[in-house]
Biopython code that builds the backbone (N, CA, C, O; Angstrom):
import numpy as np
from Bio.PDB.StructureBuilder import StructureBuilder

atoms = [
    (1, "MET", "N", (19.416, 79.709, -0.325)),
    (1, "MET", "CA", (19.301, 78.309, -1.449)),
    (1, "MET", "C", (19.722, 77.075, -0.756)),
    (1, "MET", "O", (20.741, 77.130, -0.067)),
    (2, "ASP", "N", (19.130, 76.078, -0.844)),
    (2, "ASP", "CA", (19.412, 74.764, -0.562)),
    (2, "ASP", "C", (20.474, 74.070, -1.459)),
    (2, "ASP", "O", (20.499, 73.919, -2.680)),
    (3, "ASN", "N", (21.323, 73.703, -0.508)),
    (3, "ASN", "CA", (22.393, 72.836, -1.112)),
    (3, "ASN", "C", (22.158, 71.562, -1.165)),
    (3, "ASN", "O", (22.021, 70.915, -0.127)),
    (4, "PRO", "N", (22.061, 70.898, -2.608)),
    (4, "PRO", "CA", (21.382, 69.692, -3.224)),
    (4, "PRO", "C", (22.169, 68.660, -2.491)),
    (4, "PRO", "O", (21.516, 67.700, -2.081)),
    (5, "ARG", "N", (23.297, 68.674, -2.279)),
    (5, "ARG", "CA", (24.306, 67.394, -1.440)),
    (5, "ARG", "C", (23.717, 67.506, 0.158)),
    (5, "ARG", "O", (23.421, 66.546, 0.870)),
    (6, "GLN", "N", (23.644, 68.733, 0.466)),
    (6, "GLN", "CA", (23.314, 68.584, 1.906)),
    (6, "GLN", "C", (21.757, 67.734, 2.207)),
    (6, "GLN", "O", (21.560, 66.638, 2.733)),
    (7, "LYS", "N", (20.951, 68.574, 1.730)),
    (7, "LYS", "CA", (19.664, 68.005, 1.270)),
    (7, "LYS", "C", (19.624, 66.482, 1.285)),
    (7, "LYS", "O", (18.989, 65.916, 2.175)),
    (8, "ALA", "N", (20.382, 65.664, 0.183)),
    (8, "ALA", "CA", (20.616, 64.198, -0.141)),
    (8, "ALA", "C", (20.826, 63.698, 1.333)),
    (8, "ALA", "O", (20.014, 62.884, 1.772)),
    (9, "ARG", "N", (21.902, 64.148, 2.159)),
    (9, "ARG", "CA", (22.446, 63.613, 3.246)),
    (9, "ARG", "C", (21.463, 63.532, 4.365)),
    (9, "ARG", "O", (21.499, 62.694, 5.265)),
    (10, "SER", "N", (20.502, 64.566, 4.210)),
    (10, "SER", "CA", (19.656, 64.586, 5.571)),
    (10, "SER", "C", (17.918, 63.776, 5.262)),
    (10, "SER", "O", (16.884, 63.692, 5.926)),
    (11, "ALA", "N", (18.420, 63.244, 3.713)),
    (11, "ALA", "CA", (17.122, 62.480, 3.310)),
    (11, "ALA", "C", (16.970, 61.232, 4.249)),
    (11, "ALA", "O", (18.031, 60.735, 4.628)),
    (12, "LEU", "N", (15.627, 60.569, 4.744)),
    (12, "LEU", "CA", (15.532, 59.818, 5.824)),
    (12, "LEU", "C", (15.267, 58.607, 4.720)),
    (12, "LEU", "O", (14.308, 58.572, 3.949)),
    (13, "HIS", "N", (16.225, 57.717, 4.805)),
    (13, "HIS", "CA", (16.576, 56.234, 4.254)),
    (13, "HIS", "C", (15.891, 55.107, 5.097)),
    (13, "HIS", "O", (16.405, 54.823, 6.179)),
    (14, "TRP", "N", (14.611, 54.352, 4.625)),
    (14, "TRP", "CA", (14.056, 53.380, 5.690)),
    (14, "TRP", "C", (14.869, 52.013, 5.327)),
    (14, "TRP", "O", (15.082, 51.120, 6.147)),
    (15, "GLU", "N", (15.168, 52.000, 4.357)),
    (15, "GLU", "CA", (16.186, 50.504, 4.169)),
    (15, "GLU", "C", (17.522, 50.395, 4.815)),
    (15, "GLU", "O", (18.360, 51.209, 4.426)),
    (16, "ASN", "N", (17.859, 49.586, 5.680)),
    (16, "ASN", "CA", (19.167, 49.333, 6.276)),
    (16, "ASN", "C", (20.071, 48.546, 5.406)),
    (16, "ASN", "O", (19.806, 47.431, 4.959)),
    (17, "GLN", "N", (21.396, 49.360, 5.159)),
    (17, "GLN", "CA", (22.134, 48.381, 4.339)),
    (17, "GLN", "C", (22.923, 47.217, 4.752)),
    (17, "GLN", "O", (23.577, 46.578, 3.928)),
    (18, "ARG", "N", (22.887, 46.919, 5.987)),
    (18, "ARG", "CA", (23.230, 45.675, 6.319)),
    (18, "ARG", "C", (22.129, 44.493, 6.324)),
    (18, "ARG", "O", (22.546, 43.337, 6.258)),
    (19, "ALA", "N", (20.683, 44.743, 6.404)),
    (19, "ALA", "CA", (19.592, 44.165, 6.227)),
    (19, "ALA", "C", (20.065, 43.746, 4.545)),
    (19, "ALA", "O", (20.296, 42.585, 4.205)),
    (20, "ARG", "N", (20.128, 44.645, 3.842)),
    (20, "ARG", "CA", (20.214, 44.579, 2.235)),
    (20, "ARG", "C", (21.189, 43.598, 1.955)),
    (20, "ARG", "O", (20.939, 42.623, 1.245)),
    (21, "GLU", "N", (22.419, 43.831, 2.539)),
    (21, "GLU", "CA", (23.506, 42.605, 2.238)),
    (21, "GLU", "C", (23.091, 41.264, 2.952)),
    (21, "GLU", "O", (23.517, 40.224, 2.448)),
    (22, "LEU", "N", (22.417, 41.199, 3.912)),
    (22, "LEU", "CA", (22.078, 39.827, 4.398)),
    (22, "LEU", "C", (21.016, 39.219, 3.462)),
    (22, "LEU", "O", (21.188, 38.035, 3.174)),
    (23, "LEU", "N", (20.007, 39.813, 2.972)),
    (23, "LEU", "CA", (19.136, 39.367, 1.825)),
    (23, "LEU", "C", (20.013, 38.928, 0.600)),
    (23, "LEU", "O", (19.973, 37.811, 0.084)),
    (24, "THR", "N", (20.840, 40.014, 0.197)),
    (24, "THR", "CA", (21.463, 39.441, -1.079)),
    (24, "THR", "C", (22.624, 38.447, -0.812)),
    (24, "THR", "O", (22.349, 37.293, -1.139)),
    (25, "GLU", "N", (23.817, 38.633, -0.310)),
    (25, "GLU", "CA", (24.716, 38.025, -0.079)),
    (25, "GLU", "C", (24.504, 36.649, 0.543)),
    (25, "GLU", "O", (25.125, 35.677, 0.113)),
    (26, "ASN", "N", (23.615, 36.549, 1.574)),
    (26, "ASN", "CA", (23.426, 35.034, 1.843)),
    (26, "ASN", "C", (22.233, 34.385, 1.097)),
    (26, "ASN", "O", (22.130, 33.158, 1.079)),
    (27, "GLY", "N", (21.453, 35.078, 0.565)),
    (27, "GLY", "CA", (20.749, 34.402, -0.461)),
    (27, "GLY", "C", (19.297, 33.818, 0.437)),
    (27, "GLY", "O", (18.562, 34.575, 1.071)),
    (28, "ALA", "N", (19.124, 32.510, 0.334)),
    (28, "ALA", "CA", (17.983, 31.835, 0.774)),
    (28, "ALA", "C", (18.036, 31.716, 2.151)),
    (28, "ALA", "O", (16.941, 31.715, 2.714)),
    (29, "ILE", "N", (19.236, 31.592, 2.988)),
    (29, "ILE", "CA", (19.533, 31.901, 4.260)),
    (29, "ILE", "C", (19.092, 32.926, 5.010)),
    (29, "ILE", "O", (18.457, 32.809, 6.058)),
    (30, "GLY", "N", (19.503, 34.195, 4.354)),
    (30, "GLY", "CA", (19.351, 35.456, 4.742)),
    (30, "GLY", "C", (17.757, 35.690, 4.604)),
    (30, "GLY", "O", (17.188, 36.433, 5.404)),
    (31, "VAL", "N", (17.184, 35.157, 3.760)),
    (31, "VAL", "CA", (15.669, 35.518, 3.220)),
    (31, "VAL", "C", (14.869, 34.850, 4.654)),
    (31, "VAL", "O", (14.243, 35.577, 5.424)),
    (32, "LEU", "N", (14.989, 33.579, 4.824)),
    (32, "LEU", "CA", (14.429, 32.672, 5.510)),
    (32, "LEU", "C", (14.744, 33.327, 7.084)),
    (32, "LEU", "O", (13.901, 32.913, 7.880)),
    (33, "VAL", "N", (15.414, 33.936, 7.501)),
    (33, "VAL", "CA", (15.653, 34.156, 8.751)),
    (33, "VAL", "C", (14.846, 35.749, 8.951)),
    (33, "VAL", "O", (14.246, 36.124, 9.958)),
    (34, "ALA", "N", (15.029, 36.445, 7.782)),
    (34, "ALA", "CA", (14.191, 37.554, 7.878)),
    (34, "ALA", "C", (12.238, 37.423, 7.997)),
    (34, "ALA", "O", (11.346, 38.173, 8.394)),
    (35, "GLU", "N", (12.296, 36.224, 7.485)),
    (35, "GLU", "CA", (10.765, 35.946, 7.074)),
    (35, "GLU", "C", (10.280, 35.348, 8.309)),
    (35, "GLU", "O", (9.134, 35.481, 8.737)),
    (36, "LEU", "N", (11.406, 34.543, 8.973)),
    (36, "LEU", "CA", (10.829, 34.064, 10.438)),
    (36, "LEU", "C", (10.637, 35.216, 11.347)),
    (36, "LEU", "O", (9.649, 35.155, 12.079)),
    (37, "ILE", "N", (11.340, 36.170, 11.425)),
    (37, "ILE", "CA", (11.130, 37.348, 12.309)),
    (37, "ILE", "C", (9.731, 37.878, 11.899)),
    (37, "ILE", "O", (8.802, 38.026, 12.693)),
    (38, "ARG", "N", (9.682, 38.170, 10.458)),
    (38, "ARG", "CA", (8.439, 38.610, 10.117)),
    (38, "ARG", "C", (6.899, 37.737, 11.006)),
    (38, "ARG", "O", (6.005, 38.144, 11.748)),
    (39, "GLU", "N", (7.281, 36.345, 10.389)),
    (39, "GLU", "CA", (6.376, 35.451, 10.817)),
    (39, "GLU", "C", (6.058, 35.723, 12.449)),
    (39, "GLU", "O", (4.931, 35.841, 12.929)),
    (40, "TYR", "N", (7.155, 35.784, 13.078)),
    (40, "TYR", "CA", (7.050, 36.156, 14.552)),
    (40, "TYR", "C", (6.132, 37.252, 15.024)),
    (40, "TYR", "O", (5.294, 37.226, 15.925)),
    (41, "LEU", "N", (6.556, 38.418, 14.041)),
    (41, "LEU", "CA", (5.817, 39.854, 14.324)),
    (41, "LEU", "C", (4.688, 39.577, 14.167)),
    (41, "LEU", "O", (3.919, 40.127, 14.955)),
    (42, "ASP", "N", (3.952, 38.450, 12.924)),
    (42, "ASP", "CA", (2.735, 38.698, 12.705)),
    (42, "ASP", "C", (1.918, 37.585, 13.899)),
    (42, "ASP", "O", (0.772, 37.857, 14.260)),
    (43, "PHE", "N", (2.481, 36.615, 14.323)),
    (43, "PHE", "CA", (2.012, 36.143, 15.350)),
    (43, "PHE", "C", (1.492, 36.568, 16.664)),
    (43, "PHE", "O", (0.475, 36.170, 17.231)),
    (44, "TYR", "N", (2.595, 37.683, 17.162)),
    (44, "TYR", "CA", (2.267, 38.152, 18.387)),
    (44, "TYR", "C", (1.654, 39.551, 17.850)),
    (44, "TYR", "O", (1.602, 40.496, 18.637)),
    (45, "LYS", "N", (1.211, 39.690, 16.586)),
    (45, "LYS", "CA", (0.544, 40.838, 16.017)),
    (45, "LYS", "C", (1.372, 42.218, 16.870)),
    (45, "LYS", "O", (0.870, 43.001, 17.676)),
    (46, "LEU", "N", (2.712, 42.167, 16.385)),
    (46, "LEU", "CA", (3.785, 43.099, 16.794)),
    (46, "LEU", "C", (3.409, 44.329, 15.632)),
    (46, "LEU", "O", (4.335, 44.734, 14.930)),
    (47, "ASP", "N", (2.344, 44.776, 15.492)),
    (47, "ASP", "CA", (2.070, 45.485, 13.997)),
    (47, "ASP", "C", (2.943, 46.565, 13.907)),
    (47, "ASP", "O", (3.548, 46.742, 12.850)),
    (48, "TYR", "N", (3.106, 47.318, 14.854)),
    (48, "TYR", "CA", (4.086, 48.724, 14.656)),
    (48, "TYR", "C", (5.485, 48.347, 14.493)),
    (48, "TYR", "O", (6.220, 48.979, 13.735)),
    (49, "THR", "N", (5.919, 47.259, 15.229)),
    (49, "THR", "CA", (7.513, 46.638, 15.127)),
    (49, "THR", "C", (7.517, 46.490, 13.707)),
    (49, "THR", "O", (8.392, 46.999, 13.007)),
    (50, "LYS", "N", (6.198, 45.546, 13.080)),
    (50, "LYS", "CA", (6.711, 45.086, 11.503)),
    (50, "LYS", "C", (6.724, 45.998, 10.305)),
    (50, "LYS", "O", (7.260, 45.878, 9.203)),
    (51, "GLN", "N", (5.824, 47.142, 10.948)),
    (51, "GLN", "CA", (5.606, 48.267, 9.932)),
    (51, "GLN", "C", (7.168, 48.888, 9.651)),
    (51, "GLN", "O", (7.581, 49.147, 8.521)),
    (52, "ILE", "N", (7.931, 49.069, 10.865)),
    (52, "ILE", "CA", (9.398, 49.241, 10.789)),
    (52, "ILE", "C", (10.229, 48.475, 10.327)),
    (52, "ILE", "O", (11.190, 49.024, 9.790)),
    (53, "PHE", "N", (10.209, 47.184, 10.340)),
    (53, "PHE", "CA", (10.972, 45.802, 10.302)),
    (53, "PHE", "C", (10.895, 46.078, 8.503)),
    (53, "PHE", "O", (11.864, 46.353, 7.796)),
    (54, "MET", "N", (9.722, 45.943, 8.126)),
    (54, "MET", "CA", (9.613, 45.070, 6.972)),
    (54, "MET", "C", (10.443, 46.470, 5.784)),
    (54, "MET", "O", (11.211, 45.953, 4.974)),
    (55, "PRO", "N", (10.357, 47.698, 5.689)),
    (55, "PRO", "CA", (10.880, 48.393, 4.849)),
    (55, "PRO", "C", (12.586, 48.486, 5.311)),
    (55, "PRO", "O", (13.492, 48.335, 4.492)),
    (56, "GLU", "N", (12.795, 48.748, 6.702)),
    (56, "GLU", "CA", (14.049, 48.718, 6.909)),
    (56, "GLU", "C", (14.801, 47.308, 6.539)),
    (56, "GLU", "O", (16.030, 47.336, 6.603)),
    (57, "SER", "N", (14.339, 46.402, 6.257)),
    (57, "SER", "CA", (14.998, 45.106, 5.938)),
    (57, "SER", "C", (14.840, 44.464, 4.254)),
    (57, "SER", "O", (15.253, 43.446, 3.699)),
    (58, "ASN", "N", (13.952, 45.747, 3.784)),
    (58, "ASN", "CA", (13.968, 45.623, 2.227)),
    (58, "ASN", "C", (12.761, 44.436, 1.796)),
    (58, "ASN", "O", (12.442, 44.253, 0.621)),
    (59, "LEU", "N", (12.126, 43.636, 3.003)),
    (59, "LEU", "CA", (11.175, 42.971, 2.709)),
    (59, "LEU", "C", (10.168, 43.161, 2.009)),
    (59, "LEU", "O", (9.462, 42.214, 1.664)),
    (60, "MET", "N", (9.932, 44.290, 1.697)),
    (60, "MET", "CA", (8.716, 45.100, 1.117)),
    (60, "MET", "C", (8.530, 44.369, -0.466)),
    (60, "MET", "O", (7.525, 43.872, -0.974)),
    (61, "SER", "N", (9.925, 44.524, -1.006)),
    (61, "SER", "CA", (10.172, 44.083, -2.265)),
    (61, "SER", "C", (10.258, 42.412, -2.561)),
    (61, "SER", "O", (10.689, 42.117, -3.676)),
    (62, "LYS", "N", (9.969, 41.546, -1.864)),
    (62, "LYS", "CA", (9.933, 40.211, -1.579)),
    (62, "LYS", "C", (8.395, 39.610, -1.183)),
    (62, "LYS", "O", (7.884, 40.080, -0.166)),
    (63, "GLN", "N", (7.794, 38.800, -1.791)),
    (63, "GLN", "CA", (6.600, 38.311, -1.716)),
    (63, "GLN", "C", (6.994, 37.093, -0.379)),
    (63, "GLN", "O", (7.916, 36.312, -0.145)),
    (64, "SER", "N", (5.989, 37.402, 0.125)),
    (64, "SER", "CA", (6.046, 36.525, 1.746)),
    (64, "SER", "C", (5.775, 35.312, 1.390)),
    (64, "SER", "O", (4.945, 34.992, 0.539)),
    (65, "SER", "N", (6.775, 34.258, 2.315)),
    (65, "SER", "CA", (6.734, 32.908, 2.039)),
    (65, "SER", "C", (5.482, 32.251, 3.091)),
    (65, "SER", "O", (5.221, 32.745, 4.188)),
    (66, "SER", "N", (4.828, 31.124, 2.548)),
    (66, "SER", "CA", (4.009, 30.662, 3.455)),
    (66, "SER", "C", (4.500, 30.105, 4.502)),
    (66, "SER", "O", (5.731, 30.109, 4.538)),
    (67, "LYS", "N", (3.707, 29.395, 5.789)),
    (67, "LYS", "CA", (4.167, 28.729, 6.751)),
    (67, "LYS", "C", (4.804, 27.637, 6.273)),
    (67, "LYS", "O", (5.930, 27.366, 6.688)),
    (68, "GLN", "N", (4.206, 26.900, 5.386)),
    (68, "GLN", "CA", (4.881, 25.819, 5.003)),
    (68, "GLN", "C", (6.240, 25.584, 4.345)),
    (68, "GLN", "O", (7.042, 24.668, 4.521)),
    (69, "GLU", "N", (6.304, 26.963, 3.303)),
    (69, "GLU", "CA", (7.482, 26.910, 3.100)),
    (69, "GLU", "C", (8.701, 27.367, 3.912)),
    (69, "GLU", "O", (9.861, 27.285, 3.507)),
    (70, "LEU", "N", (8.263, 27.928, 5.271)),
    (70, "LEU", "CA", (9.217, 28.284, 6.355)),
    (70, "LEU", "C", (9.467, 26.951, 6.985)),
    (70, "LEU", "O", (10.627, 26.688, 7.301)),
    (71, "HIS", "N", (8.621, 26.171, 7.183)),
    (71, "HIS", "CA", (8.585, 24.822, 7.659)),
    (71, "HIS", "C", (9.826, 23.828, 7.130)),
    (71, "HIS", "O", (10.715, 23.137, 7.627)),
    (72, "GLU", "N", (9.363, 24.165, 5.912)),
    (72, "GLU", "CA", (10.580, 23.040, 5.099)),
    (72, "GLU", "C", (11.741, 23.706, 4.957)),
    (72, "GLU", "O", (12.709, 23.153, 4.435)),
]
sb = StructureBuilder()
sb.init_structure("model")
sb.init_model(0)
sb.init_chain("A")
sb.init_seg("    ")
for serial, (resi, resn, name, xyz) in enumerate(atoms, 1):
    if name == "N":
        sb.init_residue(resn, " ", resi, " ")
    sb.init_atom(name, np.array(xyz, "f"), 0.0, 1.0, " ", f" {name:<3s}", serial, name[0])
structure = sb.get_structure()
């Protein structure tokens, strides 16, 4: 019989706790930094890295900023 506590501990969690704190505690600055990294990954077509970065940084739940918004 499987132990539910052990199963919960071994579950894979893609969201990074420190990245989530950066986005929530630092507000706009944290989101700006994460969006700039996302833009960098897009520009250099680092698709695999972006696939890992987006869920781990919890940016999947946020709407992407436009280049103009990042510039301002």
